N, C-alpha and C positions, 0 to 999 in steps of 0.2 A: 152669741153667748155675751153678756153683759161684764163687766168689769167685777160686781159682785160673785158670780156664777164663778167666774175664773177663781176668785179669791176662796169660794167655798170648794171648790175641785182643788185646791192646792192645799187648803185647811183638811178636807175630808181624806187627802193622802196622808198628811202630818199625822194626824188621829191614828189611823189604818197601821201607819208604821210604828209609831210607838206603844199600840196596843200590841201587835207583833213582838216587838222586843220586850213588852212587859210578861207578855205569856210565856215567852221562850225562857228568857233567865229565872223566872219564879218555878215554872215545871221543873228545870234543872236542879233546883236548892230543893224542893220540898219531895220530889217523887221520881228521882232520876231513874235509879238501882231497882225499884220495886218495879214502877212502871216499864222499864224496859225488859224485866223479867217477863212480866205479862205480855205484852206485847211480842217478846218472842216468841211464847208460846201459842199465840193466835194467829201471828201472821210468819210463822215457820216457812211457810211454802207460798211461791206466788199464788197459787189458787187460794189459800187460805186468806193470804191478804185482798183477794178481789172479792171472796166473801164479806169481808170485814168491810172494804172500801163501799161496796154494794149496800148491806145494810146501812152502815152510817149516813149515805148521801140519800137513801130513799127515805131516811127521816127527816134530814135537816134539808132536803130537797137542794143542794147545792154542792156540787162538785167543787166548784171555787173554794167555799167553804172547807170542806175536806181536805182539800190541797194544801191551804192556809195553815190548817192543823196540822199536817204533815210536816209541813216545813219548820212549824214550830218544835216538833217534837225532834226532828231531825238536827236543826240548828240548836239545841238542848243536849243532844248527843244521847237522846233516850232512844232513837230509832235509827237503824242503819238505812243508806240508799237502797240495799237490796230489799228490805223488807217494805221499804215504802212502794216499790214499783206495782205490786199485786192490788195496794190498795188503790192507788192512784188510778189502774184500769177497771178495778170495780166502784170507782166513784162516776165513772162515765156511764156506767149503766144505770147505777143509781138514780140517777138526775132524772130519767126517764121513767121511773115506774111510779110516777103519782096517784095515777088510776087503781093501783094493787095496794097502796098504803096511805095511811092517814097521815099527811105532812103538814107541817108548819114552817113558817118563814122566820127563822130566826133574826134577820134584820128588824122584823116589823117590834121585836121583844127585845131589842139590843140594850134600852134604858133599863129595863129590868135586871140584865146582867151589872150595868155600871152601880145602879141602886145597890144591889147586893153585895158586891165588893168594897163599896163606900161604906156601907153599913157594917161590914165585917172588920175595916180597917178600924174604925171609930171604936167597935166592942173587943177588940181581938184580946185573946187573955194567953197567947201563946206565941212563939215566933212562926209555929207550924200554921196556926191561923192565920196568922199575916202573909205569909207566902200564899195560902190559898186564895184568900181575900183579893191579893193583887193577879193571881191568874184567873180569876172570875172578871175582875174591872179590867183588865187587857183583852178578854175575851168579848168583852160588851165593847170597848174602845173599838177594837177593831172593825166591828160590825157596825158601829155607829159610824165610822170614817167612810165605811162601803156605802153607807145610806146618803151621807150627806155628797159624796162624789156624786152618787146615781141621781140624787135631786138636784143636782148643779145643771146636769144635762138634759133634765125630762123635756125641756121644749123641744130637743132633738128627736127626741123619741115619737113625739107628736108632729114632726117636721113633715109637712107635705113635700117640701122640698128634696128630704131625705128619701123621703116614700119612691119619690121620681126617678132619683138617682138609683135605689135597688131596682125599680122595674124596669130601667133603661138597662142595666147591667146583667139582669137576669137571661139576656139572648143569648149571651156570651160565656163560657163556662168557667174559663179562668178569672175574666174579669166580675164576675157572680161570685166567685170563692172569695177574691180579694174584696169585694165589697161588703159581703157578710163577715167577713174577718174584720175589717176596719170599722166597721158599725159597730158592731158587738164591741170590740176595745174599747171604744168613746163610750158607748152608753154603760160598759161594765156588764151588761146583762144577757147572756145566751137566752133567756127566758123572753127576756123585753123583745129580743132580736126575732125570734123565733113567731112570737105574737103578731108582730109586724109582716113576717114572711107570709102567716096564715092569713090575715087580712087581704094582703095582696092576691093570695091564691084564689081565695073564697070570691074576691070581686072581679076575677078574671083577667086581672093586672098584668100578671105572670103567668107562665106555664109552670106545670107540674115538677118537670125536668129542672126549669130553671130555680125552682123555689128549692127545688132538693142541692143545688150548687150553692146557694145561698147557707142552707142550714150547715154544708160541711163548713162552707167558710166561720160562720158563727161559732162551731165547735174550737176553730183554732183561735179565734177572737177571744174564745172566753178565758184562755191560758195568762191574760195579760196580769188577770188579777195575782196569780202566783208569781208573774216576775216584779209586780210592786212589792209583793210583798219579801222578797231576797233582796230587794237594793242595799241592804245593809250587813248581811247575812254571810255566813261563811259557804265558801266553794261549795259544800255538799248539799248544801239548802239550794243553791242554785242549780245544782243537778237535778233535783228533785221539779224543780220549775221545767228546765229543759227536757227532761223524760215525759214530764205533762205535755208538751208541747209536740215533743217528735211523735209520741202517741196519736195525737190528734191531727197532725200533718201527716203521717205515714197513712192514717186509714182514709183522710179526706183525699188525699193522691189516689188512692186506690179503688175508692168507691164511685170517686168522679169519673174514673175511666171506665168502670163497671156500667154506670149511669150513662155515658158518652156512649158506649156499644149497645147500650139498650138493655143489659142484663138484670141491672138491681132495680130499675124503675119498672121492667114488667112483671118481676117477682113481687112489691110492693101491691101493684095491681091484681096480680093474681089473688093472693090471701088477704086482703080488705074487700068488705062489699061496695060495690058499685065499679063504675067504671072511670077514673080518673079525667081518660081523656075526652068522657063526655059531660067533663064538668059534675061529676056526683062524688058527694062524700069526700072532697078534696081534703078538708082539715083532716080526718080519720087517715087518708094515704099517708099526710105529711108527717103526722105522729106515730104511726107504724114505721114509715124509713127512719124517723130521726131514733127511735127504740132499736131499729134491726142493726142498724148502723152501729150504734155503740157495741151492740153485743155480739154481733160479727167481726167488729175490731178487735175486741178483747179477747174472744176465742182465737181469731188468728194470732194476736200480736202474745199473748200471753207465753206460747213456750218460748219466745224470743225476748224474755225480762231480762235476762242476763246480757245479751247484745245490747237492748238499748242501754244499760248500765255503761257497757264499754264503749259505747258511743258517746255517752254523754261525759265520762270521766276523759276520753281522747278530748273532746271540745272544750272543755273547762278542766284545766288543771288542776291538781290539789294545792290547797294552800298548806304554809307552815304548819299548820295547828291540826293538817289531816295526814303528816307523815305517818302517822302510829294510830293504831286503832283508838276506838272510844274507851278502852280499858276490858275489850273482851278478848280472853284469852287467844295465842295462835296455835298453842304449841300442847298445850294440857289434853291429851287424848285420854280419857278412860280407858277405852280398850287395850292401853298400852300399861295399866296398872302392875298386872301380873308379872310384869317383865320390868322388875322394881329399878334396877341397874337403868334401861333405857328412860325409865319415868322419872329418875334423879335429872337424868340427862335435859329431858324436857323443860323439866322446872328451871334449869341454868339458864334455858334460852328465854325463857319466861321472864326471867330476873335480868336479862339482859334488855329485853323490852321494857322494864321498870326503869331501868336506868337511861335509856334513851329518853324516856318521858321526864326524867329528871334533869337530863341534860337539856332538851328543849325547853322545860320551864324556866330554865335559868337563863337560858340565851333570850327567851323571846322578853323576860324580865328586866335585863342589863340593855338591850336593844332600844326598848321602850323607853327605859331612864335616857338613854343616849339621845335619842332622836326626839326625845321629849313628845312623845307619840303615845298618848293613853290609849288609842283603838289598839295598839298592839298587843297589849296584855289584857285585854279581856278573854281571851283564852285560857288564863292560866287556872281557872276554879275548874275548866271543864279537864285540863290535863293534870290538876291535882286529884279530881275525881277518879278520873281514869286510874291512878297510880294505886289509890286506896283500893279500887274493885280490884287491881290486879293481886294486890297484896292477900285479898280476902281467899280470890280465886287458886292462889298458889297454896295457902295455909290449908285451903279444905284439901287440896290435892294430894299435900303432904300427908293430911291426916288421912285419908284414904289408903295412900299407899302404907304407911304404917300398921292398918288396921290389916293389910292382907298379904304383906312380905314376911318371909320365914328367916331373911339373911340378918344375922346380927351386925354386921357392915353397915347395911343400909339404916338399920334401927339406930345406930349411934350416929349416923350422919346428920337424922332428921332433925335432932333439936339444934344443931348448929346450923342448918339451911333456916328454918324458922326463925333464929337469930337474926340471920342476914336478911333475909325479907323482909324484918322489921327494922334494920337499920337503912335499909335502900327507902321504906316509907318514910322514915324519919328523916332523913334527906331531903324527900321530896315537901316534907311537912316546912323544913327549914328552909328550902328553897322558897314556898310562898310566903315564910315570913321575910324574907331578902327581898321579895318583890313589893310587898307591904312599905317596908322602909323607903325602896326608891323609889316606887312611883304612888305613893299615898305621903307619907311622914314628910320628906323632903320636900316636895311640891308645895306641901300645904304652909310651909314656911316661906315668907315673902320675901327674905334675902336669898339671892341666887347664890347656889353653892359653888365655892372658887374651884379654880382649875386645879391648884393642888390636890385638893379631895377627892375631886374628879380621877385624878390620875391615880390616887391611891386607891379607890374602887375597882378601877379599869384592871389594874395591877395585879389584883387580888382575884378579881374573877376571871381572868384569862388563867391564873394558876389552877385555881379549883375545876375550871373548864378542861384544862390539859388532864388532871388528875381522872375527871370524869370518861374522858377519852381512853384513859390508859385501862381502867376499870370495865369498861363497855368490851376492850380488847382482852383483858385477863381472861374474862367469863366465856369465851368460845371454846378455850379448850384448858383452862387453868394454865395459862402460857408462863412457865417461871420467870422468863426474861422480863416479865411486867412487874413482878413483885419488887424488886428493889427499885424500879423507878417510881413506883407509886409510893413507898415508905420514904423515900430520900424526899419526893415532891413534898409528901406531908409535913415532914421536917422542915424542910423550906418554907413553906407556909406559915408553920407555926412559928419560924423566926421573923417573917415577915409581918405576920398578926402583930407580935409583941414591940416589933420597934414602932411599928403604924400606930400602935395604941398608946406608945409612951409619947411619940412625937405630936400627935393629935394633942394630947393632953398637954402638954408642953405649950403649943400652939393658942390652946383657949385659954391658959392661964397667962400667957404674955398677952393675949388681946390679938394675936396675928390672925385668928380667924373667926368666923363666926361660931358663938358658942352652941346654936341649936344643931345647926348643921355638923358641926363636930362631933356632937354626942351621937347625931343619928349615924354618922358614918362610922363611930366607935360601934354602934349595933349592927351595922352591916357586917364590918370585920370580922366582929364577934361570931354572927351567925355564918359565915363562908367559913370560919377554924371549925366550926361543930362539923358543918357538914363533911371537911376534910376528915374528921375523926370518925365520921360513919362509914365513909369510905375505906378509910385504913383498916376497919375492923372486917370487912367485906374480903379484904385481903389477907388479912390475919386467918380468919377462918379456911378460907380456901388453901392458903399454904400448909395447914393440918389437914387437908383434903377433907375438909367440913366434918371431922371428926374431934368433938371437943369432950372434955373429961365431966361434962356438967351433967348434972342431975336432969333427967328428962320432966320431971312432973312441974316444976316451976315454970319452965318455957311452954310446958302443954297445957298448962292453965291460963297461962295469960292468951296464947293463941286460941284457943276452945273459948274463952271467956269473949274474945272480939268476935268470933263467929257465932256465938249464941247471942250478943248485941245486935248485930245485925239482921 
């Protein structure tokens, strides 16, 4: 490879990663909730996911492309890891059924998507159109990147030296699997690798058994594309790539043993016209072996999809952004609605999850500011979306409870509970605003913020975090011991807020601190004080057993209006 080839390889990788990032970010922005609901229905079980993966991959003829799109959806919080497993398994079958379906290579028309995306950006008429244009552009760029990487190693595909290496390795099963894997990793195409294997087998340079071992290795090697896609992604996305690899590794080891014992190769020879050991119809035998390898592998491993997820979670620990779900309710069981008291308890548990998300959002924002680490706060939008989704789901659940219950006590509780859910959601909105101040407004100003202002920000942050901890504990069983603590702490936050505000204004007037940074700090402490107010409302509602003398209609119209908008 020349220097230009290496440069193209690295440049293609950069385009590929940028396309993945663009695709994930804008998918989340434009279609997160609706797409999640659709995918939840069509990939609700591993078998349904298998059918989706098979269908999509059969059309686009690239299991790598399907896996890359999955990674984008998982990274955007649109699809869960459990949903992705079945699709990955189906993708491995789909890539082998070219003869049954008319297929096209997306890589060949990658620039069409780039042109379409850029065209959409130039003539966008709404924010939504801009998001979709960026999605299409990102989709095109990731395939342009793959094409550039593939073209940079094209000489290797046609290399006589490479063919000789594969031919010599084919006589040793483990070495053949390793050679097939490495070669496919380098050329970024299992189709290209299998094509070369067919040429070698047809010219009698390698045996049929040796060709099978090379094919098994190529199935492992093709997973490198998914690993490239998750270099800068979340832990969940990395698990998608790991499951793709585990699926192919387990299958390759199992079928390599069957081939070594003579079972699988004899089966393929039995079902395929001609005797492969008399060098008859070799290409068809290898093609059938590739297909049946993936089909049998899927059927064997599909029942163990949950185990694959657990193994992946064990190997790759969850990141801080994953300590709470993507906004999917954990406790809102509609089978419990007839027991309205139990249903209310489930709502309180879900409200604790909302508060945990607010705490995570605030902690992530402050740590990103303190460490001057922009990457740390990239998950803020995802956390905020999860809070919004939980608020809507809890509201729906409470509406359903109200329609089914005959208990006057429960009917009186529901308006206050709706009000409390809204307060928690507003606390999340305010936390997102705090993040914007800390990690966008303050860094955009050229002058570094003073240590004195940093200390003020840190002090108020710690007080609000303490209040959040108390509120989470309070909602467990509405423990009265926390009521005084929370109300007393909110009073201290108010006093601190007022004194800090006055102090900063005096510093600005006397010229002791930078005016812009001082004003940004005031905005932050104002936001913290408003978060504390929302948290105090929660305790006030709880201390009255969530029974307010409030007319239901106003709250009902507010919350039903939000559901209708959604």
